[in-house]
C-alpha positions as CSV (number, residue, x, y, z in Angstrom):
1,M,-6.8,18.4,48.0
2,K,-7.9,14.5,47.9
3,K,-10.8,15.4,45.5
4,K,-8.1,16.9,43.1
5,V,-6.0,14.1,43.0
6,F,-9.1,11.8,42.5
7,T,-10.2,13.8,39.4
8,I,-6.8,14.0,38.0
9,T,-6.2,10.2,38.5
10,A,-9.6,9.5,36.9
11,L,-8.9,11.8,33.9
12,A,-5.7,9.8,33.4
13,A,-7.3,6.7,33.3
14,M,-9.8,7.7,30.9
15,L,-6.9,9.0,28.6
16,V,-5.2,5.8,29.1
17,S,-8.4,3.7,28.5
18,G,-9.3,5.9,25.5
19,C,-6.0,5.1,23.7
20,A,-6.3,1.4,24.3
21,V,-9.8,1.1,22.9
22,S,-8.7,3.1,19.9
23,E,-5.8,0.8,19.1
24,I,-8.2,-2.1,19.6
25,N,-10.6,-0.7,17.5
26,T,-8.2,0.2,14.6
27,S,-6.7,-3.5,14.8
28,A,-10.1,-5.2,14.8
29,A,-11.1,-3.0,11.7
30,L,-7.8,-3.9,10.0
31,Q,-8.4,-7.6,10.6
32,R,-12.1,-7.1,9.1
33,A,-10.9,-5.4,5.9
34,L,-8.2,-7.9,5.2
35,R,-10.5,-10.9,5.8
36,E,-12.8,-9.5,3.3
37,A,-10.1,-8.6,0.9
38,E,-8.8,-12.1,1.0
39,E,-12.3,-13.3,0.4
40,V,-13.6,-11.5,-2.5
41,I,-13.5,-12.8,-6.0
42,V,-10.7,-11.2,-8.2
43,P,-11.8,-9.9,-11.3
44,P,-9.9,-10.0,-14.6
45,A,-7.3,-7.3,-15.2
46,S,-8.5,-4.1,-16.1
47,Y,-5.2,-2.1,-16.5
48,Q,-2.1,-3.7,-18.7
49,K,1.1,-2.4,-18.1
50,E,4.6,-3.2,-19.7
51,F,5.7,-5.4,-16.8
52,Y,2.5,-6.3,-14.7
53,A,-1.4,-6.1,-14.9
54,Y,-3.9,-5.4,-12.3
55,Y,-7.7,-4.9,-11.6
56,A,-8.7,-1.5,-9.7
57,Q,-12.1,-1.5,-7.9
58,P,-14.5,1.4,-9.3
59,C,-14.0,3.1,-6.1
60,I,-10.5,3.6,-6.9
61,G,-9.3,6.7,-9.0
62,R,-6.2,6.7,-10.7
63,I,-4.2,9.8,-10.5
64,S,-1.1,9.2,-12.5
65,A,1.3,6.2,-13.5
66,T,4.8,5.4,-14.6
67,R,6.1,2.3,-16.0
68,T,6.6,0.9,-12.7
69,G,4.1,2.7,-10.1
70,N,0.7,4.2,-10.0
71,V,-0.8,6.9,-7.7
72,F,-4.5,6.3,-6.7
73,A,-7.4,8.1,-5.0
74,Y,-9.6,6.5,-2.3
75,E,-12.2,8.3,-0.4
76,G,-10.5,11.6,-1.4
77,Q,-7.1,10.5,0.1
78,F,-4.1,9.0,-1.8
79,F,-2.0,6.0,-1.9
80,V,0.8,4.6,-4.3
81,M,1.6,1.2,-5.6
82,N,5.1,0.2,-6.9
83,L,6.5,-2.7,-8.7
84,D,9.2,-4.2,-6.0
85,V,11.7,-4.9,-8.6
86,P,14.6,-5.8,-6.0
87,T,12.2,-8.3,-4.3
88,I,10.9,-9.9,-7.5
89,L,14.6,-10.4,-8.8
90,K,15.9,-11.9,-5.5
91,E,17.5,-15.2,-6.3
92,D,16.0,-16.6,-2.7
93,S,12.2,-16.3,-3.1
94,S,11.7,-18.1,0.2
95,E,12.9,-14.9,2.5
96,P,9.7,-13.5,4.1
97,V,8.6,-10.1,2.8
98,R,9.5,-7.2,5.1
99,L,8.1,-3.6,5.0
100,S,10.4,-1.3,3.6
101,F,9.2,1.8,5.4
102,S,9.2,2.0,9.3
103,G,8.7,5.0,11.5
104,G,6.1,6.6,13.7
105,R,3.9,4.8,16.3
106,E,2.3,1.5,15.5
107,E,-1.5,1.4,15.5
108,A,-2.1,-1.8,14.1
109,S,-0.3,-4.6,11.9
110,A,-0.8,-7.8,10.3
111,E,0.9,-10.4,8.0
112,G,-0.4,-13.4,6.2
113,T,-0.8,-14.9,2.7
114,F,-3.4,-14.3,0.1
115,L,-4.2,-16.1,-3.4
116,D,-4.2,-14.4,-6.6
117,R,-6.4,-14.9,-9.4
118,A,-4.4,-17.8,-10.7
119,G,-4.5,-19.5,-7.3
120,N,-0.8,-18.7,-6.4
121,T,-0.1,-17.9,-2.8
122,H,1.7,-14.8,-1.9
123,P,2.9,-13.5,1.3
124,Y,2.0,-10.0,2.7
125,Q,2.7,-7.5,5.6
126,V,0.9,-4.5,6.6
127,R,1.4,-1.7,9.2
128,I,-0.9,1.2,10.1
129,S,1.1,3.9,11.9
130,T,0.7,7.4,13.3
131,L,3.6,10.1,12.6
132,G,3.0,13.3,14.1
133,E,-0.8,14.3,13.3
134,R,-0.6,12.0,10.2
135,H,-1.5,8.4,9.6
136,F,-0.1,6.0,6.9
137,V,-0.5,2.5,5.5
138,C,2.1,0.4,4.1
139,L,1.4,-3.0,2.6
140,Q,4.3,-5.1,1.3
141,T,3.9,-8.1,-0.9
142,D,6.5,-10.3,-2.9
143,T,5.6,-8.3,-6.0
144,M,4.5,-4.7,-4.9
145,Q,4.7,-2.1,-2.3
146,F,1.9,0.2,-1.1
147,Y,1.9,3.4,0.7
148,G,-0.8,5.6,1.7
149,V,-1.7,8.8,3.9
150,C,-5.2,8.9,5.3
151,G,-7.4,9.5,8.4
152,I,-7.0,6.9,11.0
153,N,-10.7,5.8,10.7
154,S,-10.4,5.0,7.0
155,A,-6.8,3.4,7.0
156,P,-8.1,-0.2,7.7
157,R,-10.2,0.3,4.6
158,M,-7.3,1.6,2.6
159,A,-5.4,-1.2,3.7
160,G,-8.2,-3.5,2.4
161,E,-8.2,-1.9,-0.9
162,M,-4.5,-2.2,-1.2
163,L,-4.7,-6.1,-0.8
164,K,-7.7,-6.2,-3.1
165,I,-5.5,-4.7,-5.8
166,A,-2.3,-7.0,-5.0
167,R,-4.3,-9.9,-5.3
168,S,-5.2,-9.0,-8.9
169,V,-1.5,-8.4,-9.9
170,S,0.1,-10.6,-12.4
171,I,3.7,-9.7,-13.3
172,E,5.7,-10.5,-16.4
173,K,8.9,-11.7,-14.6
174,N,11.0,-12.5,-17.6
175,A,10.4,-8.9,-18.9
176,I,11.1,-7.5,-15.6
177,A,14.5,-9.4,-15.8
178,A,15.4,-8.6,-19.2
179,Y,14.9,-5.0,-18.6
180,F,16.3,-4.3,-15.1
181,K,19.1,-6.8,-15.0
182,S,22.3,-5.5,-16.6
183,S,25.9,-6.4,-16.5
184,S,26.5,-2.9,-15.7
185,G,25.8,-2.2,-12.0
186,I,25.5,1.5,-12.7
187,Y,22.9,1.2,-15.1
188,Y,20.7,-1.1,-12.8
189,E,21.4,1.3,-9.7
190,G,20.2,4.3,-11.8
191,E,16.8,2.4,-12.8
192,T,16.6,1.5,-9.2
193,I,16.8,5.2,-8.1
194,E,14.5,6.4,-10.9
195,L,12.0,3.5,-10.0
196,F,11.5,4.9,-6.5
197,D,12.1,8.7,-7.4
198,S,8.3,9.3,-7.3
199,I,7.6,7.8,-3.9
200,T,10.8,7.9,-1.7
201,P,10.9,11.0,0.6
202,E,14.2,13.0,0.6
203,N,14.1,13.1,4.5
204,G,12.7,9.8,5.3
205,S,9.3,11.2,6.1
206,I,6.2,9.6,4.2
207,E,4.4,12.9,4.6
208,E,6.5,14.4,1.9
209,L,4.9,11.9,-0.6
210,F,1.3,13.3,-0.3
211,P,1.3,17.1,-0.5
212,D,-2.0,18.7,0.4
213,T,-3.9,18.8,-2.9
214,I,-7.5,18.7,-4.1
215,V,-8.3,15.6,-5.9
216,P,-8.8,16.8,-9.6
217,D,-12.1,16.5,-11.2
218,D,-10.4,14.0,-13.7
219,F,-8.8,11.8,-11.4
220,N,-10.3,8.7,-13.3
221,K,-8.4,9.7,-16.3
222,T,-6.1,7.0,-17.8
223,D,-2.7,7.7,-18.6
224,T,0.1,5.9,-20.9
225,D,-0.7,2.4,-19.5
226,S,-4.1,1.3,-21.0
227,P,-7.3,-0.7,-20.0
228,D,-6.9,-4.4,-20.7
229,Q,-9.6,-4.5,-23.4
230,S,-9.0,-8.4,-24.0
231,E,-10.9,-8.7,-20.7
232,K,-13.8,-6.7,-21.6
233,K,-15.9,-8.2,-24.4
């Protein structure tokens, strides 16, 4: 009987230890990926949209885009980037950024600041969480929101790629304000709902955002927004 008790206790200890090691590894990997993303040289924008421009690394596939958002593929998994219009138009820009999505069990998180291509400082916050059998990455800056679903081992790398893109973003604040601000509150609300339609899950589950689909052969195909040819001479 004593032998059985010892065996069960030892097994429980191994399971607890394994969870702790996994969390530490994920956290350490996240810190490494973010540090690398903060240190890389930011190339000129490769895509110019109506309200912002950004650079995507060659390893990032572009699935689709709207006026204010993009769906990307990275290592066969997906993430989205959305222009965060409400945060951009806030009168008090000194407020800290806050992740707009929460839930699941936190595996790792971090917050800090980064320099964009022009040398401006921006705050960011990132979180890797487990929800059921899925893992997701959320990264928030003062101009963009990123959401992704991926394997736990690739989550830190995905967060790093998100931050690399975030550092390359430059926005057209006057154009954003002119388009989204209106004397009619209903009009502005409608645009806000439309803005988040493509990424906001109906039942509050981020799993709804990424159906189990195969990455198409033409996932690098461009859409209505065009590459910034002025930067490529």
